C-alpha positions in Angstrom: 11.1 110.9 49.8 11.2 107.7 51.9 7.5 107.2 51.4 7.9 107.5 47.6 10.8 105.2 47.6 8.8 102.6 49.6 5.9 103.0 47.0 8.1 102.7 44.1 9.9 99.4 45.5 6.3 98.0 46.4 5.1 98.8 43.0 8.1 97.1 41.4 7.7 94.1 43.5 4.1 93.8 42.7 4.6 94.4 39.1 7.4 91.7 39.1 5.1 89.1 40.9 2.2 89.9 38.2 4.7 89.3 35.5 6.1 86.0 37.1 2.3 84.6 37.4 1.5 85.6 33.8 4.8 83.9 32.6 4.1 80.8 34.6 0.4 80.6 33.2 1.9 81.2 29.8 4.5 78.4 29.9 1.8 76.0 31.4 -0.7 76.8 28.7 2.0 76.7 26.0 3.1 73.3 27.4 -0.4 71.8 27.4 -1.5 73.5 24.1 -4.5 74.8 26.0 -4.6 78.1 24.1 -7.9 79.7 24.3 -10.1 79.3 21.2 -12.9 81.7 20.3 -15.5 81.3 17.6 -16.5 84.1 15.3 -19.3 85.5 17.6 -16.8 85.5 20.5 -14.2 87.3 18.5 -16.8 90.0 17.2 -18.1 90.5 20.9 -14.4 90.9 22.1 -13.7 93.4 19.4 -16.7 95.4 20.5 -15.6 95.1 24.0 -12.2 96.6 23.1 -13.8 99.2 21.1 -16.0 100.4 24.2 -13.1 100.2 26.6 -11.0 102.3 24.4 -13.7 104.9 23.9 -14.4 105.0 27.7 -10.7 105.5 28.5 -10.6 108.2 25.9 -13.6 109.9 27.2 -12.3 109.6 30.6 -8.9 111.1 29.7 -10.7 114.0 28.0 -12.7 114.7 31.2 -9.6 114.6 33.3 -7.8 117.0 31.0 -10.8 119.3 31.3 -10.7 119.1 35.0 -6.9 119.6 35.1 -7.4 122.8 32.8 -9.9 124.0 35.2 -7.4 123.3 38.0 -9.8 120.9 39.6 -7.4 118.4 41.3 -9.0 115.5 42.7 -6.3 112.8 42.6 -2.6 112.6 41.9 -1.6 112.1 38.2 -0.6 108.5 38.7 -4.0 107.8 40.3 -6.1 109.5 37.9 -4.5 107.5 35.0 -4.5 104.1 36.9 -8.2 104.6 37.8 -8.9 105.3 34.1 -7.2 102.1 33.0 -8.8 100.0 35.7 -12.2 101.2 34.7 -11.6 100.4 31.0 -10.4 96.9 31.8 -13.3 96.4 33.9 -15.8 97.6 31.1 -13.9 95.1 28.8 -14.2 92.3 31.1 -17.8 92.8 31.9 -18.9 93.2 28.2 -16.9 90.0 27.4 -18.6 88.1 30.3 -22.2 89.4 29.4 -21.7 88.3 25.8 -19.8 84.9 26.7 -16.6 86.1 25.0 -14.5 86.4 28.2 -13.1 82.7 28.0 -12.7 80.6 24.9 -15.2 77.8 24.3 -12.5 75.3 25.2 -11.8 76.6 28.7 -13.4 75.8 32.0 -15.7 78.6 33.1 -14.8 78.6 36.8 -11.1 78.9 36.5 -11.0 82.5 36.2 -13.3 83.1 39.2 -10.7 81.6 41.5 -7.9 83.7 40.3 -10.1 86.8 40.2 -11.2 86.2 43.8 -7.8 85.5 45.0 -6.5 88.9 43.5 -9.4 90.7 44.9 -9.0 89.4 48.4 -5.3 90.1 48.5 -5.7 93.6 47.3 -8.6 94.3 49.6 -6.8 92.8 52.6 -3.7 95.1 51.8 -6.2 98.1 51.7 -7.8 97.2 55.2 -4.2 96.7 56.7 -3.2 100.2 55.3 -6.4 101.7 56.6 -5.7 100.3 60.1 -2.0 101.1 60.0 -2.8 104.9 59.4 -1.7 105.1 55.8 -2.7 108.4 54.2 -4.9 108.1 51.2 -5.0 111.8 50.7 -2.2 114.2 49.8 -3.0 117.9 49.7 -6.7 117.1 49.4 -6.1 114.8 46.5 -6.4 111.0 46.4 -3.1 109.4 46.2 -1.4 106.1 45.0 -2.4 104.4 48.4 -6.0 104.0 47.2 -4.8 101.5 44.3 -5.3 98.4 46.1 -8.9 99.3 46.8 -9.4 100.1 43.1 -7.8 96.8 42.1 -9.8 94.8 44.7 -13.0 96.4 43.7 -12.2 95.8 39.8 -11.4 92.1 40.5 -14.4 91.6 42.8 -16.8 93.3 40.3 -15.5 91.0 37.4 -15.7 87.9 39.6 -19.3 88.8 40.8 -20.4 89.4 37.1 -18.8 86.1 36.2 -20.6 84.2 38.8 -23.8 85.6 38.0 -23.5 84.8 34.3 -22.5 81.4 35.1 -25.6 80.8 37.1 -27.7 82.3 34.3 -26.1 80.1 31.8 -26.6 77.0 34.1 -30.2 77.8 34.6 -30.8 78.6 30.9 -29.2 75.0 30.2 -31.4 73.3 32.8 -34.7 74.8 31.2 -33.9 73.5 27.7 
């Protein structure tokens, strides 16, 4: 019971911090009128990315439901659902980045890489500290919620790397013209 309470409290604190950061970013952008602007091509690409992410999450949920019906338990319910959401968010972000629709045409390209990198490093460090602290990542042979930091760290690292690669490709293409 104590471990569950600690996890819930940690989740609530983390969720509150994320909301606070988004609120601060929202207020700063609202004050500076720096709302992202997307052209028609970017909006179409974003809509496609939403569609692909949605159907990927739907397919993942169906596979998880079938595995559950077959009584194949590989992770706790919270972990299974969270991994599905993380995967679909990553798919959305990568598609948008590859189609130059992740950031509006009026935004600086490298600003998101810094935020993505910071979030990735923090989560990967928490995972490493938990690893050395002896935190259990399996409960009754199933992945548990303690693996979330690794999942989030991988998500943000992957998106940051894709953004860096895409920026270099765009820069090289601009130099060749």
